[in-house]
C-alpha positions in Angstrom: 0.3 -0.2 -0.1 1.2 3.6 -0.4 0.6 6.4 1.8 0.4 10.3 0.8 1.2 13.0 3.4 0.6 16.3 2.4 1.4 19.8 4.1 1.9 23.5 3.2 -1.6 24.4 2.9 -3.1 27.6 4.8 -4.5 31.0 4.4 -3.0 33.8 2.5 -4.0 37.1 1.1 -3.9 37.3 -2.8 -0.4 37.9 -4.5 1.2 35.6 -1.6 2.9 32.4 -2.0 2.8 29.0 -0.4 4.7 25.9 -0.9 3.1 22.4 -0.7 4.7 19.1 -0.2 3.8 15.4 -0.2 5.7 12.5 0.9 4.9 9.1 -0.4 5.7 6.0 1.5 4.6 2.4 1.7 5.3 -0.1 -1.3 6.4 2.4 -4.0 9.2 2.4 -6.4 9.6 5.5 -9.0 6.1 6.5 -9.6 5.4 6.9 -13.3 3.9 10.4 -12.7 3.4 12.8 -9.3 1.3 15.9 -9.7 -1.2 17.6 -7.5 -4.9 18.5 -8.7 -7.4 20.8 -6.4 -11.1 20.9 -6.1 -13.1 24.0 -5.0 -16.5 24.2 -3.5 -19.2 22.9 -6.1 -16.3 22.1 -8.9 -14.9 19.1 -10.1 -11.2 18.0 -9.3 -9.0 19.8 -12.1 -5.3 19.1 -13.0 -2.9 21.5 -11.5 0.3 20.2 -12.3 2.1 16.8 -13.0 5.4 15.8 -13.4 6.7 12.6 -14.9 9.3 10.1 -14.0 11.2 11.1 -17.0 11.3 14.9 -16.1 8.4 15.9 -17.8 5.8 18.6 -16.6 2.0 19.5 -17.3 0.4 22.9 -15.9 -3.0 24.0 -15.8 -3.3 27.2 -18.2 -4.5 28.8 -15.3 -1.6 28.3 -13.2 1.4 28.6 -15.6 3.8 31.3 -14.6 3.0 31.3 -11.2 2.9 27.4 -9.9 6.1 25.2 -10.2 6.2 21.7 -9.4 9.4 19.7 -8.7 10.0 16.1 -7.4 12.8 14.7 -5.9 12.8 10.9 -7.2 15.1 9.5 -4.3 12.9 10.5 -1.6 9.7 10.0 -3.5 8.3 13.3 -2.5 6.6 16.4 -5.0 6.4 19.7 -4.0 4.2 22.6 -5.5 5.6 26.3 -5.5 2.5 28.4 -5.6 3.2 32.3 -6.1 1.1 35.0 -7.1 -1.8 33.4 -5.9 -5.4 35.0 -6.2 -8.7 33.6 -4.9 -9.6 31.8 -7.7 -6.7 29.3 -6.4 -8.7 28.7 -3.5 -9.5 24.9 -3.3 -8.6 21.6 -1.5 -5.2 20.6 -3.0 -4.6 16.7 -3.4 -1.3 14.9 -3.9 -1.6 12.1 -6.8 0.7 9.5 -7.6 0.5 7.0 -10.7 2.5 3.9 -10.9 2.2 1.8 -14.4 2.6 -1.8 -13.6 0.7 -4.7 -14.8 -2.1 -2.1 -14.4 -2.3 1.4 -13.2 -2.1 2.0 -9.9 -3.4 5.5 -8.5 -3.2 7.0 -4.9 -4.5 10.0 -3.5 -3.5 12.2 -0.5 -5.9 13.3 1.8 -5.9 16.6 0.8 -4.9 20.0 2.4 -7.0 23.4 2.3 -5.6 26.4 0.5 -7.6 29.4 1.1 -6.7 33.0 -0.7 -8.3 36.1 0.3 -8.6 39.3 -1.7 
């Protein structure tokens, strides 16, 4: 089994920065993808940023230029540096890990709240 533990959420004012971190532990080896999703009240969960094992990254258009994802393969951690936050970034942020084996294994963290006030 794989456990994901997130940290770093909180309440900030518009324009501020936050850094989210996620540590994966358990039966995990070289995840194919690690990333972040978010879900705002009344909305569907959406991709924020992902990082592949090959180093490629993918960002939602709404966060490009403001958010940066980074991962440490040796430690199985992934971080999300969020700058220039605005109220539209308010959501619960979830860490996500995907491992492709005989089938696709997908794991989620418990979520961390990010609230941005105007």
